[in-house]
ZATI-960079 format. One line per field, with one value per residue: residue in three letters; x, y, z of N, C-alpha, C in turn. Coordinates in steps of 0.001 Angstrom, whole numbers, plus 500000, padded with zeros to 6 digits. Layout:
<recs>
residuo [ALA_...]
nX [X_...]
nY [Y_...]
nZ [Z_...]
caX [X_...]
caY [Y_...]
caZ [Z_...]
cX [X_...]
cY [Y_...]
cZ [Z_...]
</recs>
This chain:
<recs>
residuo [MET_GLU_LYS_TRP_GLN_GLN_CYS_LYS_ASP_LEU_SER_LYS_PHE_CYS_ARG_THR_GLU_ASN_ASN_LYS_ASP_PRO_ASN_ALA_LEU_GLN_GLN_TRP_GLN_GLN_GLU_ARG_SER_LYS_PHE_SER_ALA_GLU_CYS_CYS_TRP_SER_ILE_ASN_ASP_PRO_ASP_LEU_LYS_ASP_TYR_ASP_LYS_GLU_VAL_ARG_LEU_SER_THR_HIS_ASP_ILE_TYR_LYS_LYS_TYR_LEU_GLU_ASN_GLY_LYS_PHE_SER_TYR_ALA_GLU_ALA_ASP_ASN_ASN_ALA_TRP_THR_ALA_HIS_TYR_ARG_MET_LEU_ILE_PRO_LEU_LYS_SER_LYS_ARG_ASN_VAL_ILE_ILE_LYS_MET_THR_PHE_GLU_LEU_SER_THR_VAL_GLU_LYS_GLY_ILE_THR_ASN_GLN_GLU_ILE_GLU_GLY_ILE_LYS_GLN_LEU_ILE_LEU_GLN_ILE_LYS_ASN_ILE_TRP_ASN_GLY_ASN_PHE_ALA_LEU_LYS_VAL_THR_ASP_THR_SER_ILE_THR_CYS_CYS_ASN_PRO_ILE_ILE_LEU_PRO_ILE_GLU_PHE_ASP_ILE_GLN_PHE_ALA_TYR_LYS_GLY_GLU_LYS_ILE_ALA_ASN_GLY_GLU_LYS_ASN_PRO_HIS_LYS_ILE_LYS_LEU_TYR_LYS_ILE_VAL_PRO_GLN_SER_GLY_ALA_VAL_LYS_ARG_PRO_HIS_LEU_GLU_ALA_GLY_LYS_THR_PHE_ILE_LEU_GLU_THR_ASP_LYS_ASP_ARG_GLY_PHE_ASN_VAL_LEU_TYR_THR_TYR_ALA_HIS_GLU_PHE_ALA_HIS_ALA_LEU_GLY_ILE_PRO_ASP_HIS_TYR_GLY_TYR_ASP_GLU_LYS_THR_ASN_SER_ILE_VAL_GLN_TYR_TYR_GLN_PRO_ASN_GLY_LYS_LEU_ASP_ASP_THR_ARG_PHE_VAL_ALA_LEU_LYS_ASN_SER_GLN_GLY_ARG_ASP_LYS_ASP_ALA_PRO_ASP_ALA_ASP_ILE_MET_ASN_ALA_PHE_ASN_SER_TYR_LYS_ILE_ILE_LYS_GLN_GLN_GLY_TRP_ASN_ILE_GLY_ILE_ALA_ALA_LYS_LYS_ILE_ILE_ASN_ASN_LYS_ARG_TYR_GLN_CYS_ASP_ILE_ILE_PHE_LYS_GLY_LYS]
nX [371132_370345_368291_366425_365886_364496_362199_361265_360666_358589_356702_354887_352686_351253_349931_348501_345723_343918_340840_339408_340648_340898_343186_345265_344525_344832_347615_348406_347472_349054_351661_351424_350996_353449_355101_354224_354976_357763_358762_357497_358264_360922_364185_366008_365376_366645_365822_364790_365285_366686_366101_367609_367416_367756_365011_363669_361127_358982_356348_354545_354250_352778_350314_347542_346642_344281_342328_338795_337267_338745_340579_343884_346054_348293_348884_348332_350095_352592_352736_352657_354751_357362_360058_359727_361731_363486_364867_364482_363805_363236_362612_362377_363341_364213_361921_360947_359723_358860_360821_360636_362936_363823_365936_366782_368497_369535_369544_370101_368644_368375_369941_370180_368503_367954_369623_367809_365393_365834_365992_363392_361942_362932_361919_359189_359083_359826_357530_355920_356150_354450_352005_351938_352836_351642_349541_349768_350604_352895_352052_353178_353041_353853_353739_354445_354013_351248_350229_351300_350828_350462_353106_353081_354114_354410_354496_356730_357811_360849_362711_365542_368203_370600_373531_374909_377404_377849_378303_375865_374135_372408_373128_371951_372236_371325_369849_366726_366324_366229_365356_365574_363687_362983_360455_358630_359449_357396_356954_355781_353657_353350_353085_353477_354962_356321_356904_359395_359639_359517_361660_363004_362347_360725_360768_359741_360487_358598_355696_353286_351496_348916_348307_348298_351230_352301_350429_350853_353515_353244_351592_353240_355273_354005_354017_356722_356779_355584_352902_349969_348418_345001_343500_342788_344846_344165_342466_339780_338569_337679_339792_340722_341848_343505_344769_347528_347465_349359_349863_350213_348018_345596_343541_339963_338720_337887_339030_337717_339272_339086_338827_341186_342803_341147_340416_338891_336452_337601_335973_334446_333027_334702_337148_340692_344193_345404_343751_342346_342660_344130_343192_344002_343490_344248_344192_343652_344757_346929_349043_349743_351844_354056_353832_354211_356851_358081_357659_359257_361780_362132_361817_361171_359409_358161_357175_354427_353359_351437_349401_348227_345711_345513_344760_343983]
nY [441334_438919_439651_440524_438134_436791_438316_437668_435011_435278_436481_434782_434738_436844_435998_433737_432310_430631_429943_427956_426694_427812_428131_428132_430386_432365_432232_432985_435636_436781_436440_437839_440413_440813_440723_443001_445045_444795_444445_445767_448091_448059_449031_447126_445904_445049_446091_448543_451908_455261_457685_459833_461459_462697_463696_462912_463272_462565_464514_463004_460766_461635_462864_462985_465011_466166_466963_467368_466403_464414_464804_465528_467981_470455_472616_471749_469569_470810_472293_470593_468873_468200_467839_467177_468163_467757_467546_464841_463812_460930_459795_456953_455120_456645_458015_460706_463886_463870_465535_467858_469213_472157_474011_477296_478948_482105_484867_488157_489781_492285_495491_497588_496478_496293_495182_495143_494784_492236_490734_491103_489650_487099_486679_486591_484272_482385_482336_480633_478128_478207_477997_475497_473647_471299_470105_467483_464015_461285_457955_454842_451446_448287_445630_443029_442208_441713_442557_444944_448376_451034_453412_456873_459836_463237_465661_468139_471238_472561_475407_476703_479016_479787_481086_481624_479284_478746_476364_473989_473412_471238_469306_469159_468940_470187_472870_474778_477615_481135_483889_487214_490024_493565_494149_491600_490836_492150_491075_488367_485534_485137_487252_487709_486739_483442_479886_478400_475617_473886_474452_477003_479917_482853_485856_488956_492198_494146_495007_496120_495690_494851_492192_489282_488623_486668_484563_483914_482984_480744_479169_478740_477352_474942_473901_473292_471059_469308_469576_470225_473017_473785_474804_475055_475027_475027_476883_476546_474299_472667_471103_467986_466899_464273_462506_460390_457866_457168_454416_453992_453710_455191_457731_457945_460408_463332_466402_469349_471470_474693_476059_478055_479190_480005_480991_480146_481565_482502_481704_479680_476347_474398_475585_475947_476109_475903_476815_479113_482446_483899_481903_479721_477117_473744_470521_466950_465345_466773_466107_463571_463109_463163_460808_459021_459629_458900_456137_455406_456149_454614_452015_449257_446360_445491_447643_449807_452836_455711_458689_460780_463095_466039_468685_472218]
nZ [823236_824309_826031_824171_822870_824830_824770_822219_822655_824454_822875_821688_823273_822494_820328_820860_822423_824909_825568_826755_828873_832036_833669_831808_830407_832357_832742_830198_830125_832129_831093_828730_829703_830950_828725_827287_829022_829159_826586_824431_821999_822768_823840_823399_821086_818018_815578_816098_815707_815607_813124_810751_808024_804632_802721_799583_797512_794963_793580_792208_793704_795779_795168_792781_790049_787838_784886_785260_783189_782175_780147_778782_780169_779460_781066_783692_783813_783567_785894_788032_788761_790603_792973_796309_799007_802035_805358_807618_810845_812605_815571_816485_818299_820545_821017_820703_819392_815913_813534_810971_809000_807402_805396_804427_801965_801718_799515_798249_795490_794418_794755_797672_799544_802899_805947_808008_806667_805640_808013_808873_806952_807499_810070_809511_807962_809862_811362_810004_811105_813312_812130_810855_812767_815239_813924_812986_813676_813738_813366_814242_813707_814975_813122_813489_816040_817810_820271_821059_821507_819060_818421_818935_817564_817844_815186_814217_812736_811628_810934_809347_808562_806035_804435_801172_800471_803106_805699_806494_809442_810030_808250_805752_802291_800035_800130_800161_798062_798569_796819_797126_796502_796220_795179_793660_790306_787697_785230_783181_784151_786908_789629_792257_795431_795196_794635_792774_790708_792875_794503_794619_796317_795498_796812_798419_799845_800127_801824_801350_799273_799283_799866_801992_803417_805180_804972_802275_802328_804014_802458_800196_801443_801878_799298_799086_800643_799000_798452_796562_794759_795431_793445_789918_786913_784270_781766_781065_782199_785222_787717_789317_792466_794020_796808_797731_800194_803235_803053_800410_798759_796589_797717_797975_798170_796428_795527_794247_792074_791173_787890_785947_787932_790040_793258_796446_798679_801897_803979_803009_803039_801910_801872_802173_803082_800644_798655_799240_799752_802588_804254_806837_807207_807537_806128_806630_804584_803741_805285_804714_802985_804617_806046_803937_803284_805706_805774_803624_804582_806978_805977_806485_806521_808742_810150_810114_808774_809544_809478_811978_812181_813840_813824_814251]
caX [370454_369725_367027_365480_365500_363438_360998_360781_360062_357329_355769_353845_351501_350480_349244_347801_344824_343155_339697_338770_341352_341088_344573_346069_344171_345468_349042_348520_347296_350229_352811_351179_351231_354900_355672_353902_355740_359209_359214_356930_359134_362061_365481_366789_364952_367672_365217_364317_366353_366383_366452_367848_367768_367218_363869_363424_359862_358311_354932_353748_354017_352014_348943_347212_345830_343898_341094_337631_336727_339641_341505_345228_346250_349693_348993_348430_351317_353761_352729_352471_355845_358590_360510_359757_362922_363716_365503_363462_364267_362211_363242_361553_363910_364237_360515_360723_358947_359378_361194_360830_363901_363976_366909_366643_369708_368973_370390_369386_368788_368466_370694_369376_367739_368682_369667_366559_364375_366138_365591_361932_361503_363274_360974_357922_359229_359832_356153_355291_356117_353271_350832_351977_353045_350469_348474_349944_351480_353223_351658_353936_352538_354699_352799_354915_353638_349886_349801_351947_350131_351285_353800_352591_355123_353999_355342_356958_358585_361979_363226_366852_368693_372023_373930_375624_378738_377905_378025_374550_374287_371660_373670_371246_373203_370720_368783_365892_366882_365359_365820_364825_363530_362147_359144_358771_359314_356016_356849_355406_352334_353337_353455_353575_355893_355951_357951_359714_360118_359594_362984_363462_361328_360876_360120_359981_360460_357445_354554_352164_350866_347523_348049_348811_352538_352459_349639_351528_354692_352785_351078_354384_355964_353315_354531_358043_356506_355011_351441_349553_347338_343640_342835_343296_345598_343541_341610_338383_338030_338112_340667_340478_343035_343397_346022_347907_347560_350689_350039_350441_346764_344988_342332_338780_338273_338252_338898_337519_340135_338414_339621_341758_343402_340144_340417_337605_336360_338235_334944_333717_333213_335802_338351_341863_345373_345873_342818_341607_343552_343950_342741_345095_342957_345032_343376_344431_345497_348145_350107_350008_353164_355041_353731_354845_358298_358515_357699_360430_362988_362243_362111_361114_358046_357613_356554_353416_353300_350195_349378_347073_345418_345075_344111_344120]
caY [440381_437900_440211_440533_436747_436510_438966_436869_433805_435663_437062_433812_435023_437858_435367_432523_432453_429407_430350_426794_426330_429035_428249_428527_431768_433214_432286_433774_437044_437213_436512_438935_441650_440912_441059_444390_445940_444682_444198_446653_449215_447898_449506_445933_445450_445479_446814_449851_452882_456655_457967_461235_461336_463677_463183_463353_462608_463124_464833_461921_459789_462307_463163_463053_466173_465951_467652_466559_465761_463316_465152_465937_469427_470870_473548_470957_468754_471679_472889_469578_467902_468646_466940_467728_467715_468302_466554_464306_463057_460048_459184_455793_454474_457558_458386_462155_464381_463856_466887_468152_470313_472782_475097_478271_479694_483408_485810_489330_489929_493717_496323_498491_495755_496491_494060_495175_494162_490802_490155_491101_488516_485874_486520_486154_482873_481567_482209_479512_476986_478318_477617_474078_472795_470930_469540_466081_463113_460047_456730_453691_450187_447108_444618_441683_441910_442238_443088_446232_449536_451857_454552_458099_460882_464517_466169_469582_471760_473388_476210_477298_479860_479725_481961_480900_478847_478459_474979_473897_472668_469978_468355_469190_469243_470922_473665_475618_478937_482307_485064_488294_491265_494588_493758_490538_491379_492087_490422_486959_485238_485200_488610_487782_485715_482093_478867_477928_474244_473208_474604_478380_480868_484223_486647_490396_492907_495049_494422_497047_495497_494459_490782_488789_488022_485456_483508_483520_482184_479456_478448_478307_476342_473677_473379_472699_469737_468481_469722_470993_473996_473268_475468_474485_475915_475062_478073_476261_473107_472410_469949_467135_466520_463113_462264_459033_457614_456668_453016_453963_453624_456469_457989_458187_461802_464138_467840_470089_472649_475543_476404_479391_479646_480649_480584_480135_482482_481854_481176_478605_475058_473636_476423_475535_476938_475759_477326_480288_483478_484227_480757_478930_475781_472633_469307_465752_464821_467557_465529_462191_463030_462886_459370_458354_459815_458111_454730_455269_456271_453456_450930_447973_445858_445244_448859_450464_454271_456426_460060_461206_464517_466635_469951_473297]
caZ [822371_825159_826499_823062_822622_825798_824246_821097_823225_825090_821912_821342_824076_821776_819205_821283_823574_825170_826387_827363_830105_832835_834128_830649_830097_833365_832425_828971_830476_832888_830200_827789_830450_831129_827421_826958_829891_828976_825218_823415_821653_823669_823350_823058_819764_817060_814457_816551_815490_815304_811734_810398_806610_803699_801966_798208_797216_793792_793782_791614_794774_796832_794732_791355_789695_786444_784512_785625_781990_781817_779072_779192_780280_779575_782194_784918_783764_783776_787229_789072_788744_791248_794035_797668_799732_803373_806232_808517_812008_813164_816758_816820_819481_821697_821241_820775_818261_814545_813120_809553_808961_806096_805423_803349_801622_801360_798787_797745_794041_794127_795689_798488_800562_804154_806896_808767_805817_805589_809298_808901_806146_808229_811180_808924_807561_811078_811842_809303_812030_814174_811340_810516_813945_816025_813096_812625_814433_813029_814067_813744_814254_814796_812628_813833_817429_817859_821569_821338_820976_818172_819004_818300_817711_817261_814101_814243_811617_812058_809824_809575_807473_805707_803339_800134_800849_804540_806062_807120_810699_810082_807293_804482_801236_798924_800752_799316_797816_798640_796087_797756_795749_796859_794667_792671_788947_787226_783935_783312_784699_788366_790031_793706_795910_794784_794660_791433_790541_794161_795100_794803_796735_795013_797855_798334_801128_800149_802544_801182_797964_799415_800143_803266_803155_805984_804334_801034_802667_804552_801291_799391_802249_801619_798029_799342_801216_797949_798474_795388_794841_795288_792320_788674_786024_782954_781654_780755_782867_786600_787935_790479_793234_794906_797524_798111_801627_803611_802640_798969_798016_796240_798498_797145_798264_795258_795737_793001_791954_790202_786699_785749_789201_790894_794652_797140_799806_803050_804878_802337_803726_801317_801816_802947_802860_799268_797643_799709_800271_804006_805040_807403_807473_807008_806140_806978_803432_803540_806099_804300_802352_805674_806287_802792_803449_806868_805344_802752_805407_807879_805020_807183_806374_810082_810674_809285_809089_809260_809993_812777_811992_815097_813506_815235]
cX [369753_368354_365996_365032_364400_362122_360411_360108_358702_356272_354682_352568_350690_349601_348359_346908_343994_342020_339049_339382_341620_342527_345490_345798_344835_346970_349281_348428_348503_351440_352652_351445_352726_355565_355452_354754_357219_359660_358637_357817_360366_363346_366383_366422_365959_367117_364831_365462_365791_366886_366626_368340_367146_366135_363882_362218_359184_356851_354026_353467_353121_350552_348804_346369_345550_342604_339894_336964_337640_340645_342854_345326_347733_349885_349141_349726_352550_353864_352638_353524_357085_358931_360514_361036_363090_364434_364481_364110_363089_362828_362428_362042_363850_362883_360336_359912_359655_359664_361350_361713_364012_364903_366714_367961_369273_369992_369533_369692_368998_369311_369728_368501_368541_368693_368387_365430_364589_365693_364073_361353_361769_362301_359602_357980_359200_358423_355387_355157_354867_352005_350783_352160_351727_349349_348560_350804_351714_352858_352403_353451_353525_353787_353216_354480_352276_349517_350547_351124_351038_352012_353371_353555_354618_355003_355486_357905_359643_362561_364551_367252_370180_372284_374828_377040_378878_377567_376731_374616_373583_372097_372973_372188_372627_369560_367909_366537_365808_366029_364946_364876_362886_360698_359383_358564_357927_355862_356494_354076_352263_353868_353516_354557_355402_357149_358159_360260_360303_360866_363359_362290_361678_360076_360479_359884_359250_356256_353271_351455_349474_347277_348789_350118_352702_351674_350358_352728_354290_352253_352236_355215_355334_353785_355887_357916_355909_353506_350998_348575_346002_342827_343515_343988_345001_342532_340130_337751_338565_339010_340236_341818_342684_344763_346256_348006_348977_350941_350217_349180_346201_343680_341169_338331_338797_337983_338754_338361_339587_339358_340184_342251_342423_340245_339010_337616_336882_337226_334114_333989_334409_337062_339470_343051_345856_344886_342096_342563_343144_343354_343960_344635_343811_344205_344270_345279_346820_349282_350494_351370_354253_355023_354382_356364_358837_358636_358938_361723_363184_362526_362192_359661_357370_356811_355609_353277_351955_350302_348091_346905_344835_344323_344329_342944]
cY [439290_438370_440195_439121_436327_437124_438157_435597_434114_436091_436089_434084_436187_437214_434194_432811_431180_429753_429170_426441_427596_429224_428706_429987_432728_433353_433160_435266_437592_437399_437650_440274_441887_441319_442532_445365_445959_444742_445134_447877_449236_448420_448335_445364_445940_446239_448246_450862_454298_456934_459467_461246_462461_463016_463767_462564_463309_463418_463768_460815_460345_462513_462999_464299_466102_466712_466759_465919_464650_463623_465595_467459_469727_471779_472789_470142_469591_472176_471871_468478_468538_467645_467670_467256_468492_467215_466124_463463_462261_459317_457999_455113_455377_458210_459878_462583_464121_465302_466927_469391_470856_473985_475987_479013_481020_484259_486965_489502_491387_494431_497172_497809_495768_495226_493983_494515_492647_490114_490088_489932_487203_485626_486081_484676_481954_481379_481091_478308_477013_477869_476106_473164_472486_470292_468028_465328_461871_458852_455554_452438_449069_445953_443199_441259_442542_442876_444361_447357_450306_452944_455793_459239_462168_464988_467673_469978_472720_474097_476829_478121_479638_480732_481185_480560_478475_476991_474912_472942_471321_468972_468337_469681_470122_471766_474360_476999_479997_483428_486239_489558_492310_494339_492692_491122_491138_491486_488955_486789_485434_486541_488777_486709_484306_481158_478352_476506_473512_473459_476033_479293_482247_485107_488120_491028_493824_494363_495225_496880_494886_492976_490353_488019_486707_484301_482991_482632_480804_478556_477899_477258_474969_473059_472709_471314_468780_468573_470623_472114_473278_474181_474968_475517_475981_476207_477734_475154_472983_471174_469189_466818_465314_462842_460772_458945_457127_455212_452868_453901_455020_456630_458333_459645_462610_465607_468526_471356_473518_475993_477822_480020_480395_480101_480553_481189_481773_481269_480065_477271_474263_474477_475789_476376_476898_476263_478609_481285_483852_483093_479980_477514_474726_471364_468071_465251_465550_467140_464127_462042_462707_461398_458564_458433_458971_456633_454465_455291_455036_452175_449559_447500_445612_446439_449483_451915_454861_457818_460286_462705_465070_467935_470985_474250]
cZ [823181_825645_825382_822699_823594_825331_823095_821595_823840_824075_821476_822119_823492_820718_819621_822487_823705_826123_827121_828716_830914_833298_832997_830288_831075_833092_831193_829286_831229_831974_829186_828462_830640_829819_827092_827758_829531_827517_824158_823223_822560_823034_822971_821689_818722_815863_814821_816500_815479_813888_811537_808958_805786_802854_800562_797718_796043_794118_793165_792628_795878_796432_793225_791130_788199_786158_784801_784412_781473_780735_779632_779207_780426_780783_783508_784946_784085_785210_788363_789015_789352_792351_795368_798341_801025_804176_807287_809610_812563_814353_817276_818096_820703_821956_821533_819559_816933_814145_811604_809477_807539_806226_804207_803168_801005_800618_798284_796266_793666_795171_796514_799514_801856_805006_807714_807969_805734_806877_809417_808120_806877_809375_810678_808558_808780_811639_811138_810232_812896_813456_811119_811722_814653_815238_812912_813639_813586_813909_813436_814471_813953_814403_812987_815229_817693_819188_821966_820725_820020_818967_818224_818618_817066_816208_814245_813122_812141_810841_810226_808355_807271_804593_802398_800592_802313_804800_806861_808303_810670_809020_805950_803384_800130_799443_799720_799190_798060_797861_796514_796903_796648_796478_793606_791280_788378_785842_784139_784017_786202_788832_791542_794176_795587_794899_793250_791487_791868_794929_795457_795148_796184_795966_797702_799718_801249_800821_802322_799841_798070_799578_801401_803033_803916_805382_803090_801318_803183_803438_800453_800124_802019_800307_798219_799974_800191_797829_797323_795715_794713_794381_791054_787809_784621_782894_781564_781602_784288_786661_789186_791143_794104_795525_797726_799634_801964_803224_801132_798134_797754_796995_797575_797151_797083_795560_794381_793044_790828_789096_786781_787053_790097_792319_795216_798236_801052_804035_804234_803035_803205_801146_802635_802506_801411_798225_798044_800351_801697_804837_805531_807749_806775_807154_806281_805817_803219_804475_805664_803645_803381_806026_805176_802916_804601_806512_804498_803566_806287_807092_805701_807156_807721_810586_809653_809722_808696_809877_810774_812578_813276_814846_814583_815121]
</recs>
């Protein structure tokens, strides 16, 4: 604490500058340099911690989706309300990568699914990390000290598996479920692998039905993070998607989601992983939910969270 008190005493040199007196300016520059070297993101700062917490974030805090004519849509309302949940490690003190941990509790629904088929599905799911990793970094700014640069922590995604009743190593208490079929049941509106209520993945072992399984899993993984489809559910009217920024303000960018679940061609300029089959393009707004979650976890007005989009 004594060391941190010295830092607090030196911090005045971050806020004061006397351009009229060269000697005072020289002292200011020396003290500021000393402060930056010894005190910025110092391990002696009592507010600086590593965080490891479970995230529960309503999609209503992540984005807005509505008909472009302004009318209410039951289809959109029913399909755009769930809770994103995962475990998040923010090593603000030890300055390592941010880790988004998601555990899948796997169970087979049909008889006859082999261990080899199960392992094949698990390997496909693990490839999701290759698609999402490398796109985002968490930027944290200490707003109480103006002469400290922000700290930037790359974000990576970690996927683990568990079986029913098994203790989960990362401490997650409510993992996502995977119900594994040979072929997803053909009754009802949804006939391919999907995510139910933001929590249960309905997957299949069949890889010969004419669609890209890896793309589908990566797309559904985004839903588990709280990211919406960029196509609309209303049969007659297009929808609009707007995302909340990490600071809580609604972004002005409006994505047009085509009506009746129409996707876009994967080579279209506005194609991305949430509206174009076989497109692995990820956009910056699809990482803002992590910034919102980080702000909620850190819960300290001193620190401002933002997301840097790196892209791939």
